[in-house]
N, C-alpha and C positions, 0 to 999 in steps of 0.2 A: 504495498499500499504505499502511494506517493506520498512523504511526508506524515507530520503525527496529526490525524486530526482529531477534532473538539467532539465525543461521541456521546451524545444522551440518552441510557436507558432507560425506558419506562420500565418499573415493574418487576427491576432488577432483584428484588431478595426474592422471587418465585421460583420456581424451580427451573425453569429454562432460563428464565434472567438469571438467575446467576452462574449457570454456566457459560452465558456470554458474557457478561463483563469479568470472570476470571479469567476470559479469556484474550477478551477486545483488550484488558490493561496492557496484556506484552505488546501490544501495537497502536496505539491512542492512549489519548488521554479523555479520560472517562468518567462522567459525573451521571451518578446511578442514583434513581429514583425510587422512592418506596412508598405506599401510603399506609405502612404502618406506623403506629404512634411510637415506638419505639426504634427511632434510627439505628441501624449498624456504625461501630464506631468505623473510622478513617482505618483502611488497611492499605498496604505498598501503593500508598499515593490513590487510593481511590477515594473520590470525595462523595458523601451520600448527602441526598436531600430529601425530605420530606414533601411531598407533591400530592394532592386527589384530583386529578384529571377530568375529575365533574365537574372542579371550579374552572371558567376559564377567564377568570381573571389572573388566579395564581398558573395557572397554563403560561399564560402570556408574561407575566411577570418573568418567570424562570428563565421563559427561553428570551428574553428579552435583557435579561442580565449575562445569560452565556452565549450567550451568539453562537448553539452548535453550527458544527460542518454538516453533520449529520442525525438523525435519530433514527434507535431500535426501537420500534414501540411492542413491548413484550406484554404489558399491563392488561390484566382481562379478567371479570368473572367464571371461571373453566369449567368449575363444576359443574355437570352436567343437573344432577337433582338439587343444586342451588339455585340453578335459573329456573326450574320448573315449578320451584315453589316461590320464588321470589322474581316472576317476571319482568318487571319493572326495575329490582336493582340491575337485572341484568340490560335493561333496556339504555339506562342511566349509565353504565359503568362503560359498555363494549360499543355504546352505539354513538352517545352520546360522548363519551372520553375519548374516543377515536376521534369524532369532529372535532373535539376541542387540540387534540394534539397535530389534528391534519390543519386549521388554521393557523395553527404558531409555528409549525414548520414552515409553512408558505410566506407567512410575516416574515421569516427570517432568511428564506432561502434554504433552510438545510432538509437535504436527501432523507426520506420518510422510506424505514421498512416497518410495512405492520407484519409480525406474525399472525395464519390462522391457520387455518384447518382443514384437516379432508373433510371436517363432519358437518360442511354446508353441502356436501352431496348424503342422495338418499338411499346409496347404496344396488341399483339397478341398474349402473352403466358402465362400469370398471372395467378396463382401468381408464383409470380419468386423466385428462393432459388439461393446458391451460385452457382451452377453447370450450370444455364443457361447462354447461349449464349445470348452478347451484339449484338444489331442492331439499332444503334441507329439514330433518325429522325434529328436530328439539331446538325449542326457544335459546337453547347455547348456540348449535350450529347455524339459527335464524338470526340472529346478535349481529353473531360473525360476518354474514353473508351483506348484511345491509352495514358495518362498521366499513365491510372492503370499499363499500359504493360511496362513501366520505372521503375516501383518499386521493389526492391529486393524480393529474396526469402524467407525471414525473416521477410518481414515487411508486414504489415496489409493493406489492400482496406477494407476499414469502407463505404459501400455502403448505402444511408442515403435516405431516402423515401422525400417525401413534407415535410418540418421544414416550422413550425409556432411558434408565439409568438410575443409579442409586443419588436421591436428594444429598446436596452438596449444601444448599444452607440452613439456614432454620425452618421453620413449617412443620407440618405432616408429613409424614411419611407418602411416598409416590406407593400407587395402586402396586407395584413390582417389589416395590421394599415392603410392603404388607404380606405379601404372597409369599415371597422369600421367608422371609421372617414364618411366617404361617407353618411353612413346609418343615423348616429346620427344628420347629418344635410338636413336627408331626401332627399339626392342628388341620384341620377342611381348609381349601386356599380352592376358591372358584375360580374354573376358564370357562371362556366361551369355543366350544366345538366349530362352530356353525359365523363366524364371525372375520373376517378375512382384512387386512391391513399390510403397509408394507414400513412394517416400524425400525424407527429412526431412534439412533443414540444420540441424547442430548449435546453430546460431545463431540460430534460429528455438525449439527446446525451452528453449533458456537464457533466451529472452524471454518465455516460457509461464510461466515457474517463479513470480515475481510476480504474476500475475496469479493465480495460482491457489493462492498463498499470503493472497491478498485476500480471497478467496471461499471455501478452505477444502471445497471439494468432497470427500465421500467415495465407497467406494467403488474404481471401477474405471472409466479413462479412456481411450480409445485416441485417438490422435495421429498421422498420419502428413501426410506432402508431400500437394501441390493437386493431384496426376499419378501416375498409373497408370503404368508404365513396366517393359522390362526391364534387363536390368541392360548387356546391349549397348549399348542406347537411352541409357541414360546416360552410354555412352561415346565413345560417337559425338556426342550432344549438345555435350559437353564439348567434345570437340575441334572442332569449329564454333566454340563461345563461344571458346576457347584461341588459333583460327588455326593448329591442331595439324593437321597430316597424318592419316588415322583409318587409313591403310596397317596400322600394326604392330596394331591393332586385330583379336584373332582371337575368331568366333565359336563354344563351342563348347554342349553339351549339361551341362545340371546333371548328367544320370545319367551321364555317362560319367568324373566325377570320382571315386575311393574316398574311403570316408570313410560317416557317416551320411548315409541319405537326403535329399535336400534339398527341400523344400515347394516346389508349383510355383507358388503365387498365395498372398502372406500380404497382398494390399491389404487396406487398413481405411476402415471406413464411418466418417467423422469428423463425423457431424451429433452427437451428443451432443457433442463440445467444440465444433463452430458455435454450438449454442443456448446451452451455457455460455457461450460468450465470442466473442459475433458481433461486435464489432468488431478479433478478433484477424487480420490479414492474413499467410497466408502467403510466404513469397518463392518466388519461380516460378523454376523451375530452373536458368534459365539465369543469371539473376540473383546467386543462389546461387554458383555455379562462379564468375563472375564476382569477385565479393566474394573469393572464397575463396584465389583462384589469380590472380588479374589476368586481361585481354583480354591476345589475342594476343602470348602467353610466348615471349621470343626462343629461336631455336631454340640449342640446346647443337653447340659442334663438336664433330667426331667425335672 
């Protein structure tokens, strides 16, 4: 990346935001924002700022003060169940908040990357490329699709497949963290056998951001992992890498769980990404699991 950009990362204390911030600190000047009332202490020269993206005055004030060259917008209300139970908050944070960030980015001339999701699709027309029409089934997917429409034409909407990896920052364990811990304790862990994704390691997403900032593509770009697999396959393969008994894994149908319909197949077509960044190497699933959780995790005592 030519020169050291000033990069503003929204939602930096979240699961994916933490990976991105940790990596970007090695290539640029990073200002990290969080809406947590407890702002993390500065580390490795990283500056943390409290920000509520639903407050346009606060957003504009921060952008005017910092004058960032680029913005990575990873802040969102992302829990599907929470969005379903509180659609007003999901709309306010995911849609109105993105509008505020997009407006402020345009105001200071910053290049904007909005992190979006494969859940803008209904799962009936995979593999999905950048020209596929969104048809979300959940409140979360709908609000992310609406958020995409708030971005200016010179921004990038980076749609991500299912992201996995060990949480590196504060907050609740990820689904995968919790599942692996349950399996280690010989407790039941539920995985869908009929939901296909192209899962991508969060660290790979972080490695992609500097490449994107260098080239500054516009429009929509899909980034999924190198393989299509079910959640059940993810669990079984992770157990194999970590030397754990897969017995506690329970195979269930996505149709058996309450809540909004879960898309059947959200596999991504990565062709455009590979054309833009031919030298980028996606991390194989097993290697990503080993790097995240270590190989052959010792079993815990009862």
